[in-house]
PDB file of N, CA, C and O in Angstrom:
ATOM      1  N   MET A   1     -74.150  48.032  27.299  1.00  0.00           N
ATOM      2  CA  MET A   1     -73.467  47.094  28.165  1.00  0.00           C
ATOM      3  C   MET A   1     -72.842  45.994  27.299  1.00  0.00           C
ATOM      4  O   MET A   1     -73.510  45.418  26.440  1.00  0.00           O
ATOM      5  N   LYS A   2     -71.573  45.711  27.528  1.00  0.00           N
ATOM      6  CA  LYS A   2     -70.865  44.684  26.779  1.00  0.00           C
ATOM      7  C   LYS A   2     -70.481  43.556  27.722  1.00  0.00           C
ATOM      8  O   LYS A   2     -70.136  43.792  28.880  1.00  0.00           O
ATOM      9  N   THR A   3     -70.542  42.333  27.220  1.00  0.00           N
ATOM     10  CA  THR A   3     -70.074  41.171  27.967  1.00  0.00           C
ATOM     11  C   THR A   3     -68.923  40.562  27.186  1.00  0.00           C
ATOM     12  O   THR A   3     -69.053  40.264  25.998  1.00  0.00           O
ATOM     13  N   LEU A   4     -67.801  40.381  27.858  1.00  0.00           N
ATOM     14  CA  LEU A   4     -66.600  39.882  27.207  1.00  0.00           C
ATOM     15  C   LEU A   4     -66.172  38.564  27.824  1.00  0.00           C
ATOM     16  O   LEU A   4     -66.243  38.389  29.041  1.00  0.00           O
ATOM     17  N   GLN A   5     -65.731  37.640  26.991  1.00  0.00           N
ATOM     18  CA  GLN A   5     -65.108  36.418  27.480  1.00  0.00           C
ATOM     19  C   GLN A   5     -63.607  36.615  27.324  1.00  0.00           C
ATOM     20  O   GLN A   5     -63.116  36.834  26.217  1.00  0.00           O
ATOM     21  N   VAL A   6     -62.880  36.538  28.436  1.00  0.00           N
ATOM     22  CA  VAL A   6     -61.463  36.871  28.446  1.00  0.00           C
ATOM     23  C   VAL A   6     -60.648  35.684  28.942  1.00  0.00           C
ATOM     24  O   VAL A   6     -60.937  35.109  29.991  1.00  0.00           O
ATOM     25  N   LYS A   7     -59.628  35.326  28.174  1.00  0.00           N
ATOM     26  CA  LYS A   7     -58.649  34.327  28.607  1.00  0.00           C
ATOM     27  C   LYS A   7     -57.471  35.099  29.188  1.00  0.00           C
ATOM     28  O   LYS A   7     -56.912  35.971  28.522  1.00  0.00           O
ATOM     29  N   VAL A   8     -57.097  34.790  30.400  1.00  0.00           N
ATOM     30  CA  VAL A   8     -56.062  35.536  31.107  1.00  0.00           C
ATOM     31  C   VAL A   8     -54.776  34.718  31.188  1.00  0.00           C
ATOM     32  O   VAL A   8     -54.794  33.533  31.519  1.00  0.00           O
ATOM     33  N   LYS A   9     -53.664  35.377  30.878  1.00  0.00           N
ATOM     34  CA  LYS A   9     -52.343  34.764  31.030  1.00  0.00           C
ATOM     35  C   LYS A   9     -51.524  35.666  31.946  1.00  0.00           C
ATOM     36  O   LYS A   9     -51.007  36.692  31.502  1.00  0.00           O
ATOM     37  N   PRO A  10     -51.400  35.296  33.219  1.00  0.00           N
ATOM     38  CA  PRO A  10     -50.611  36.110  34.153  1.00  0.00           C
ATOM     39  C   PRO A  10     -49.113  35.903  33.965  1.00  0.00           C
ATOM     40  O   PRO A  10     -48.683  35.008  33.238  1.00  0.00           O
ATOM     41  N   ASN A  11     -48.327  36.743  34.628  1.00  0.00           N
ATOM     42  CA  ASN A  11     -46.857  36.677  34.612  1.00  0.00           C
ATOM     43  C   ASN A  11     -46.274  36.849  33.215  1.00  0.00           C
ATOM     44  O   ASN A  11     -45.263  36.229  32.889  1.00  0.00           O
ATOM     45  N   ALA A  12     -46.901  37.687  32.382  1.00  0.00           N
ATOM     46  CA  ALA A  12     -46.382  37.958  31.038  1.00  0.00           C
ATOM     47  C   ALA A  12     -45.327  39.064  31.110  1.00  0.00           C
ATOM     48  O   ALA A  12     -45.215  39.765  32.116  1.00  0.00           O
ATOM     49  N   ARG A  13     -44.570  39.206  30.048  1.00  0.00           N
ATOM     50  CA  ARG A  13     -43.545  40.252  30.011  1.00  0.00           C
ATOM     51  C   ARG A  13     -44.157  41.638  29.910  1.00  0.00           C
ATOM     52  O   ARG A  13     -43.654  42.590  30.506  1.00  0.00           O
ATOM     53  N   ALA A  14     -45.245  41.750  29.153  1.00  0.00           N
ATOM     54  CA  ALA A  14     -45.914  43.043  28.978  1.00  0.00           C
ATOM     55  C   ALA A  14     -47.420  42.832  29.035  1.00  0.00           C
ATOM     56  O   ALA A  14     -47.916  41.757  28.699  1.00  0.00           O
ATOM     57  N   SER A  15     -48.142  43.857  29.459  1.00  0.00           N
ATOM     58  CA  SER A  15     -49.603  43.782  29.529  1.00  0.00           C
ATOM     59  C   SER A  15     -50.199  44.129  28.169  1.00  0.00           C
ATOM     60  O   SER A  15     -49.794  45.099  27.528  1.00  0.00           O
ATOM     61  N   SER A  16     -51.164  43.324  27.741  1.00  0.00           N
ATOM     62  CA  SER A  16     -51.834  43.608  26.473  1.00  0.00           C
ATOM     63  C   SER A  16     -53.220  42.970  26.479  1.00  0.00           C
ATOM     64  O   SER A  16     -53.491  42.024  27.218  1.00  0.00           O
ATOM     65  N   LEU A  17     -54.090  43.521  25.628  1.00  0.00           N
ATOM     66  CA  LEU A  17     -55.445  43.006  25.461  1.00  0.00           C
ATOM     67  C   LEU A  17     -55.715  42.934  23.966  1.00  0.00           C
ATOM     68  O   LEU A  17     -55.626  43.944  23.268  1.00  0.00           O
ATOM     69  N   ALA A  18     -56.046  41.736  23.468  1.00  0.00           N
ATOM     70  CA  ALA A  18     -56.244  41.556  22.033  1.00  0.00           C
ATOM     71  C   ALA A  18     -57.461  40.685  21.766  1.00  0.00           C
ATOM     72  O   ALA A  18     -57.728  39.726  22.490  1.00  0.00           O
ATOM     73  N   LEU A  19     -58.195  41.034  20.711  1.00  0.00           N
ATOM     74  CA  LEU A  19     -59.355  40.252  20.279  1.00  0.00           C
ATOM     75  C   LEU A  19     -58.865  39.074  19.452  1.00  0.00           C
ATOM     76  O   LEU A  19     -58.077  39.250  18.522  1.00  0.00           O
ATOM     77  N   GLN A  20     -59.324  37.881  19.782  1.00  0.00           N
ATOM     78  CA  GLN A  20     -58.930  36.669  19.077  1.00  0.00           C
ATOM     79  C   GLN A  20     -59.903  36.384  17.937  1.00  0.00           C
ATOM     80  O   GLN A  20     -60.977  36.982  17.873  1.00  0.00           O
ATOM     81  N   ALA A  21     -59.536  35.479  17.044  1.00  0.00           N
ATOM     82  CA  ALA A  21     -60.363  35.150  15.882  1.00  0.00           C
ATOM     83  C   ALA A  21     -61.689  34.502  16.281  1.00  0.00           C
ATOM     84  O   ALA A  21     -62.682  34.629  15.564  1.00  0.00           O
ATOM     85  N   ASP A  22     -61.710  33.802  17.435  1.00  0.00           N
ATOM     86  CA  ASP A  22     -62.946  33.128  17.857  1.00  0.00           C
ATOM     87  C   ASP A  22     -63.883  34.038  18.646  1.00  0.00           C
ATOM     88  O   ASP A  22     -64.909  33.576  19.146  1.00  0.00           O
ATOM     89  N   GLY A  23     -63.549  35.327  18.766  1.00  0.00           N
ATOM     90  CA  GLY A  23     -64.425  36.272  19.445  1.00  0.00           C
ATOM     91  C   GLY A  23     -64.114  36.483  20.905  1.00  0.00           C
ATOM     92  O   GLY A  23     -64.714  37.348  21.543  1.00  0.00           O
ATOM     93  N   THR A  24     -63.190  35.715  21.453  1.00  0.00           N
ATOM     94  CA  THR A  24     -62.786  35.921  22.841  1.00  0.00           C
ATOM     95  C   THR A  24     -61.640  36.923  22.879  1.00  0.00           C
ATOM     96  O   THR A  24     -61.041  37.230  21.848  1.00  0.00           O
ATOM     97  N   TRP A  25     -61.339  37.427  24.064  1.00  0.00           N
ATOM     98  CA  TRP A  25     -60.238  38.361  24.248  1.00  0.00           C
ATOM     99  C   TRP A  25     -59.112  37.643  24.972  1.00  0.00           C
ATOM    100  O   TRP A  25     -59.360  36.794  25.829  1.00  0.00           O
ATOM    101  N   LEU A  26     -57.871  37.982  24.630  1.00  0.00           N
ATOM    102  CA  LEU A  26     -56.704  37.442  25.309  1.00  0.00           C
ATOM    103  C   LEU A  26     -56.038  38.579  26.062  1.00  0.00           C
ATOM    104  O   LEU A  26     -55.614  39.570  25.468  1.00  0.00           O
ATOM    105  N   ALA A  27     -55.951  38.423  27.385  1.00  0.00           N
ATOM    106  CA  ALA A  27     -55.321  39.434  28.231  1.00  0.00           C
ATOM    107  C   ALA A  27     -54.035  38.851  28.792  1.00  0.00           C
ATOM    108  O   ALA A  27     -54.055  37.859  29.520  1.00  0.00           O
ATOM    109  N   GLN A  28     -52.917  39.478  28.445  1.00  0.00           N
ATOM    110  CA  GLN A  28     -51.637  39.099  29.018  1.00  0.00           C
ATOM    111  C   GLN A  28     -51.307  40.125  30.082  1.00  0.00           C
ATOM    112  O   GLN A  28     -51.261  41.324  29.807  1.00  0.00           O
ATOM    113  N   LEU A  29     -51.076  39.649  31.305  1.00  0.00           N
ATOM    114  CA  LEU A  29     -50.898  40.530  32.453  1.00  0.00           C
ATOM    115  C   LEU A  29     -49.529  40.322  33.090  1.00  0.00           C
ATOM    116  O   LEU A  29     -49.048  39.194  33.193  1.00  0.00           O
ATOM    117  N   LYS A  30     -48.912  41.411  33.511  1.00  0.00           N
ATOM    118  CA  LYS A  30     -47.630  41.333  34.208  1.00  0.00           C
ATOM    119  C   LYS A  30     -47.790  40.760  35.612  1.00  0.00           C
ATOM    120  O   LYS A  30     -46.898  40.074  36.109  1.00  0.00           O
ATOM    121  N   SER A  31     -48.908  41.037  36.243  1.00  0.00           N
ATOM    122  CA  SER A  31     -49.123  40.667  37.641  1.00  0.00           C
ATOM    123  C   SER A  31     -49.255  39.152  37.820  1.00  0.00           C
ATOM    124  O   SER A  31     -49.734  38.449  36.931  1.00  0.00           O
ATOM    125  N   PRO A  32     -48.824  38.668  38.979  1.00  0.00           N
ATOM    126  CA  PRO A  32     -49.036  37.247  39.294  1.00  0.00           C
ATOM    127  C   PRO A  32     -50.463  37.038  39.803  1.00  0.00           C
ATOM    128  O   PRO A  32     -51.091  37.979  40.288  1.00  0.00           O
ATOM    129  N   PRO A  33     -50.977  35.812  39.695  1.00  0.00           N
ATOM    130  CA  PRO A  33     -52.334  35.537  40.173  1.00  0.00           C
ATOM    131  C   PRO A  33     -52.376  35.330  41.684  1.00  0.00           C
ATOM    132  O   PRO A  33     -52.807  34.279  42.157  1.00  0.00           O
ATOM    133  N   VAL A  34     -51.930  36.326  42.438  1.00  0.00           N
ATOM    134  CA  VAL A  34     -51.842  36.245  43.892  1.00  0.00           C
ATOM    135  C   VAL A  34     -52.570  37.433  44.502  1.00  0.00           C
ATOM    136  O   VAL A  34     -52.357  38.571  44.082  1.00  0.00           O
ATOM    137  N   ASP A  35     -53.426  37.184  45.488  1.00  0.00           N
ATOM    138  CA  ASP A  35     -54.147  38.227  46.230  1.00  0.00           C
ATOM    139  C   ASP A  35     -54.954  39.155  45.333  1.00  0.00           C
ATOM    140  O   ASP A  35     -55.139  40.324  45.670  1.00  0.00           O
ATOM    141  N   GLY A  36     -55.439  38.660  44.196  1.00  0.00           N
ATOM    142  CA  GLY A  36     -56.281  39.467  43.321  1.00  0.00           C
ATOM    143  C   GLY A  36     -55.543  40.507  42.499  1.00  0.00           C
ATOM    144  O   GLY A  36     -56.183  41.352  41.873  1.00  0.00           O
ATOM    145  N   LYS A  37     -54.213  40.471  42.479  1.00  0.00           N
ATOM    146  CA  LYS A  37     -53.447  41.471  41.737  1.00  0.00           C
ATOM    147  C   LYS A  37     -53.697  41.374  40.233  1.00  0.00           C
ATOM    148  O   LYS A  37     -53.807  42.398  39.558  1.00  0.00           O
ATOM    149  N   ALA A  38     -53.789  40.156  39.706  1.00  0.00           N
ATOM    150  CA  ALA A  38     -54.040  39.983  38.276  1.00  0.00           C
ATOM    151  C   ALA A  38     -55.439  40.476  37.911  1.00  0.00           C
ATOM    152  O   ALA A  38     -55.620  41.071  36.848  1.00  0.00           O
ATOM    153  N   ASN A  39     -56.423  40.241  38.767  1.00  0.00           N
ATOM    154  CA  ASN A  39     -57.778  40.725  38.501  1.00  0.00           C
ATOM    155  C   ASN A  39     -57.826  42.252  38.496  1.00  0.00           C
ATOM    156  O   ASN A  39     -58.507  42.843  37.658  1.00  0.00           O
ATOM    157  N   GLU A  40     -57.112  42.896  39.420  1.00  0.00           N
ATOM    158  CA  GLU A  40     -57.067  44.358  39.452  1.00  0.00           C
ATOM    159  C   GLU A  40     -56.428  44.903  38.184  1.00  0.00           C
ATOM    160  O   GLU A  40     -56.921  45.874  37.608  1.00  0.00           O
ATOM    161  N   GLU A  41     -55.340  44.289  37.745  1.00  0.00           N
ATOM    162  CA  GLU A  41     -54.682  44.738  36.518  1.00  0.00           C
ATOM    163  C   GLU A  41     -55.583  44.507  35.307  1.00  0.00           C
ATOM    164  O   GLU A  41     -55.619  45.335  34.397  1.00  0.00           O
ATOM    165  N   LEU A  42     -56.313  43.387  35.287  1.00  0.00           N
ATOM    166  CA  LEU A  42     -57.230  43.093  34.188  1.00  0.00           C
ATOM    167  C   LEU A  42     -58.315  44.151  34.093  1.00  0.00           C
ATOM    168  O   LEU A  42     -58.607  44.638  33.001  1.00  0.00           O
ATOM    169  N   ILE A  43     -58.915  44.514  35.216  1.00  0.00           N
ATOM    170  CA  ILE A  43     -59.966  45.539  35.221  1.00  0.00           C
ATOM    171  C   ILE A  43     -59.420  46.870  34.721  1.00  0.00           C
ATOM    172  O   ILE A  43     -60.075  47.551  33.932  1.00  0.00           O
ATOM    173  N   ALA A  44     -58.219  47.249  35.176  1.00  0.00           N
ATOM    174  CA  ALA A  44     -57.614  48.503  34.723  1.00  0.00           C
ATOM    175  C   ALA A  44     -57.307  48.455  33.228  1.00  0.00           C
ATOM    176  O   ALA A  44     -57.503  49.448  32.528  1.00  0.00           O
ATOM    177  N   LEU A  45     -56.831  47.321  32.733  1.00  0.00           N
ATOM    178  CA  LEU A  45     -56.496  47.172  31.319  1.00  0.00           C
ATOM    179  C   LEU A  45     -57.739  47.262  30.441  1.00  0.00           C
ATOM    180  O   LEU A  45     -57.719  47.934  29.409  1.00  0.00           O
ATOM    181  N   VAL A  46     -58.814  46.596  30.836  1.00  0.00           N
ATOM    182  CA  VAL A  46     -60.067  46.632  30.065  1.00  0.00           C
ATOM    183  C   VAL A  46     -60.663  48.040  30.092  1.00  0.00           C
ATOM    184  O   VAL A  46     -61.146  48.527  29.070  1.00  0.00           O
ATOM    185  N   ALA A  47     -60.632  48.690  31.244  1.00  0.00           N
ATOM    186  CA  ALA A  47     -61.167  50.055  31.348  1.00  0.00           C
ATOM    187  C   ALA A  47     -60.385  51.009  30.448  1.00  0.00           C
ATOM    188  O   ALA A  47     -60.977  51.848  29.770  1.00  0.00           O
ATOM    189  N   ARG A  48     -59.077  50.884  30.439  1.00  0.00           N
ATOM    190  CA  ARG A  48     -58.253  51.746  29.594  1.00  0.00           C
ATOM    191  C   ARG A  48     -58.518  51.472  28.114  1.00  0.00           C
ATOM    192  O   ARG A  48     -58.564  52.404  27.312  1.00  0.00           O
ATOM    193  N   HIS A  49     -58.695  50.198  27.746  1.00  0.00           N
ATOM    194  CA  HIS A  49     -58.934  49.833  26.347  1.00  0.00           C
ATOM    195  C   HIS A  49     -60.264  50.378  25.831  1.00  0.00           C
ATOM    196  O   HIS A  49     -60.341  50.849  24.696  1.00  0.00           O
ATOM    197  N   PHE A  50     -61.309  50.317  26.656  1.00  0.00           N
ATOM    198  CA  PHE A  50     -62.631  50.767  26.227  1.00  0.00           C
ATOM    199  C   PHE A  50     -62.918  52.217  26.606  1.00  0.00           C
ATOM    200  O   PHE A  50     -64.008  52.716  26.324  1.00  0.00           O
ATOM    201  N   GLY A  51     -61.973  52.900  27.236  1.00  0.00           N
ATOM    202  CA  GLY A  51     -62.135  54.315  27.564  1.00  0.00           C
ATOM    203  C   GLY A  51     -63.195  54.575  28.610  1.00  0.00           C
ATOM    204  O   GLY A  51     -63.970  55.523  28.478  1.00  0.00           O
ATOM    205  N   CYS A  52     -63.249  53.763  29.640  1.00  0.00           N
ATOM    206  CA  CYS A  52     -64.222  53.956  30.713  1.00  0.00           C
ATOM    207  C   CYS A  52     -63.517  53.889  32.060  1.00  0.00           C
ATOM    208  O   CYS A  52     -62.312  53.649  32.132  1.00  0.00           O
ATOM    209  N   ARG A  53     -64.287  54.105  33.128  1.00  0.00           N
ATOM    210  CA  ARG A  53     -63.711  54.040  34.475  1.00  0.00           C
ATOM    211  C   ARG A  53     -63.620  52.586  34.933  1.00  0.00           C
ATOM    212  O   ARG A  53     -64.350  51.723  34.448  1.00  0.00           O
ATOM    213  N   LYS A  54     -62.716  52.332  35.871  1.00  0.00           N
ATOM    214  CA  LYS A  54     -62.557  50.975  36.400  1.00  0.00           C
ATOM    215  C   LYS A  54     -63.822  50.502  37.096  1.00  0.00           C
ATOM    216  O   LYS A  54     -64.094  49.302  37.122  1.00  0.00           O
ATOM    217  N   ALA A  55     -64.596  51.414  37.659  1.00  0.00           N
ATOM    218  CA  ALA A  55     -65.836  51.047  38.343  1.00  0.00           C
ATOM    219  C   ALA A  55     -66.891  50.515  37.378  1.00  0.00           C
ATOM    220  O   ALA A  55     -67.856  49.881  37.805  1.00  0.00           O
ATOM    221  N   GLN A  56     -66.717  50.767  36.086  1.00  0.00           N
ATOM    222  CA  GLN A  56     -67.678  50.299  35.093  1.00  0.00           C
ATOM    223  C   GLN A  56     -67.350  48.896  34.579  1.00  0.00           C
ATOM    224  O   GLN A  56     -68.087  48.354  33.755  1.00  0.00           O
ATOM    225  N   VAL A  57     -66.250  48.303  35.056  1.00  0.00           N
ATOM    226  CA  VAL A  57     -65.838  46.960  34.631  1.00  0.00           C
ATOM    227  C   VAL A  57     -65.976  46.026  35.831  1.00  0.00           C
ATOM    228  O   VAL A  57     -65.407  46.281  36.892  1.00  0.00           O
ATOM    229  N   THR A  58     -66.729  44.951  35.657  1.00  0.00           N
ATOM    230  CA  THR A  58     -66.893  43.976  36.738  1.00  0.00           C
ATOM    231  C   THR A  58     -66.647  42.573  36.211  1.00  0.00           C
ATOM    232  O   THR A  58     -66.932  42.273  35.052  1.00  0.00           O
ATOM    233  N   ILE A  59     -66.115  41.720  37.072  1.00  0.00           N
ATOM    234  CA  ILE A  59     -65.920  40.310  36.740  1.00  0.00           C
ATOM    235  C   ILE A  59     -67.190  39.578  37.155  1.00  0.00           C
ATOM    236  O   ILE A  59     -67.497  39.478  38.343  1.00  0.00           O
ATOM    237  N   LYS A  60     -67.927  39.069  36.170  1.00  0.00           N
ATOM    238  CA  LYS A  60     -69.196  38.400  36.448  1.00  0.00           C
ATOM    239  C   LYS A  60     -68.984  36.955  36.891  1.00  0.00           C
ATOM    240  O   LYS A  60     -69.684  36.476  37.784  1.00  0.00           O
ATOM    241  N   SER A  61     -68.033  36.259  36.284  1.00  0.00           N
ATOM    242  CA  SER A  61     -67.736  34.893  36.712  1.00  0.00           C
ATOM    243  C   SER A  61     -66.296  34.564  36.363  1.00  0.00           C
ATOM    244  O   SER A  61     -65.705  35.161  35.463  1.00  0.00           O
ATOM    245  N   GLY A  62     -65.742  33.600  37.091  1.00  0.00           N
ATOM    246  CA  GLY A  62     -64.388  33.152  36.840  1.00  0.00           C
ATOM    247  C   GLY A  62     -63.327  33.980  37.533  1.00  0.00           C
ATOM    248  O   GLY A  62     -62.211  34.092  37.024  1.00  0.00           O
ATOM    249  N   ALA A  63     -63.638  34.563  38.680  1.00  0.00           N
ATOM    250  CA  ALA A  63     -62.675  35.422  39.377  1.00  0.00           C
ATOM    251  C   ALA A  63     -61.397  34.679  39.729  1.00  0.00           C
ATOM    252  O   ALA A  63     -60.327  35.286  39.783  1.00  0.00           O
ATOM    253  N   SER A  64     -61.490  33.370  39.971  1.00  0.00           N
ATOM    254  CA  SER A  64     -60.288  32.609  40.316  1.00  0.00           C
ATOM    255  C   SER A  64     -59.867  31.663  39.188  1.00  0.00           C
ATOM    256  O   SER A  64     -59.029  30.786  39.400  1.00  0.00           O
ATOM    257  N   ALA A  65     -60.435  31.832  38.006  1.00  0.00           N
ATOM    258  CA  ALA A  65     -60.107  30.985  36.863  1.00  0.00           C
ATOM    259  C   ALA A  65     -59.396  31.799  35.789  1.00  0.00           C
ATOM    260  O   ALA A  65     -59.367  33.028  35.848  1.00  0.00           O
ATOM    261  N   ARG A  66     -58.831  31.118  34.824  1.00  0.00           N
ATOM    262  CA  ARG A  66     -58.158  31.826  33.726  1.00  0.00           C
ATOM    263  C   ARG A  66     -59.140  32.289  32.665  1.00  0.00           C
ATOM    264  O   ARG A  66     -58.836  33.210  31.907  1.00  0.00           O
ATOM    265  N   LEU A  67     -60.306  31.672  32.594  1.00  0.00           N
ATOM    266  CA  LEU A  67     -61.343  32.080  31.648  1.00  0.00           C
ATOM    267  C   LEU A  67     -62.397  32.850  32.434  1.00  0.00           C
ATOM    268  O   LEU A  67     -63.047  32.295  33.320  1.00  0.00           O
ATOM    269  N   LYS A  68     -62.563  34.124  32.112  1.00  0.00           N
ATOM    270  CA  LYS A  68     -63.440  35.007  32.885  1.00  0.00           C
ATOM    271  C   LYS A  68     -64.484  35.638  31.988  1.00  0.00           C
ATOM    272  O   LYS A  68     -64.266  35.811  30.789  1.00  0.00           O
ATOM    273  N   TRP A  69     -65.616  35.978  32.574  1.00  0.00           N
ATOM    274  CA  TRP A  69     -66.644  36.769  31.905  1.00  0.00           C
ATOM    275  C   TRP A  69     -66.646  38.136  32.562  1.00  0.00           C
ATOM    276  O   TRP A  69     -66.835  38.249  33.773  1.00  0.00           O
ATOM    277  N   LEU A  70     -66.435  39.178  31.760  1.00  0.00           N
ATOM    278  CA  LEU A  70     -66.426  40.545  32.261  1.00  0.00           C
ATOM    279  C   LEU A  70     -67.598  41.313  31.682  1.00  0.00           C
ATOM    280  O   LEU A  70     -68.044  41.042  30.566  1.00  0.00           O
ATOM    281  N   GLN A  71     -68.094  42.273  32.450  1.00  0.00           N
ATOM    282  CA  GLN A  71     -69.192  43.122  32.003  1.00  0.00           C
ATOM    283  C   GLN A  71     -68.701  44.566  32.037  1.00  0.00           C
ATOM    284  O   GLN A  71     -68.187  45.031  33.054  1.00  0.00           O
ATOM    285  N   VAL A  72     -68.865  45.271  30.913  1.00  0.00           N
ATOM    286  CA  VAL A  72     -68.480  46.672  30.809  1.00  0.00           C
ATOM    287  C   VAL A  72     -69.757  47.481  30.615  1.00  0.00           C
ATOM    288  O   VAL A  72     -70.450  47.320  29.610  1.00  0.00           O
ATOM    289  N   THR A  73     -70.072  48.354  31.577  1.00  0.00           N
ATOM    290  CA  THR A  73     -71.243  49.202  31.462  1.00  0.00           C
ATOM    291  C   THR A  73     -70.834  50.558  30.893  1.00  0.00           C
ATOM    292  O   THR A  73     -69.738  51.050  31.164  1.00  0.00           O
ATOM    293  N   GLU A  74     -71.704  51.140  30.122  1.00  0.00           N
ATOM    294  CA  GLU A  74     -71.400  52.413  29.473  1.00  0.00           C
ATOM    295  C   GLU A  74     -72.140  53.538  30.159  1.00  0.00           C
ATOM    296  O   GLU A  74     -73.180  53.340  30.788  1.00  0.00           O
ATOM    297  N   GLY A  75     -71.572  54.733  30.021  1.00  0.00           N
ATOM    298  CA  GLY A  75     -72.275  55.889  30.550  1.00  0.00           C
ATOM    299  C   GLY A  75     -71.665  56.506  31.700  1.00  0.00           C
ATOM    300  O   GLY A  75     -72.186  57.492  32.221  1.00  0.00           O
TER     301      GLY A  75
END
């Protein structure tokens, strides 16, 4: 099980996920932060990056904030 601290930047030109020097992740998302669209895109992006299903990625805290804690379960 991995716990990630992710800084989210919505309304970006392209979606990307990158590890920062301080150990946090930076997620740039195309989706706007409206009706949970950015959170859905974030979960799909993290699942694709770590090679797991979307059901294995959950937002533990910060669902409505730009700084989020995500949990990725393996298996």
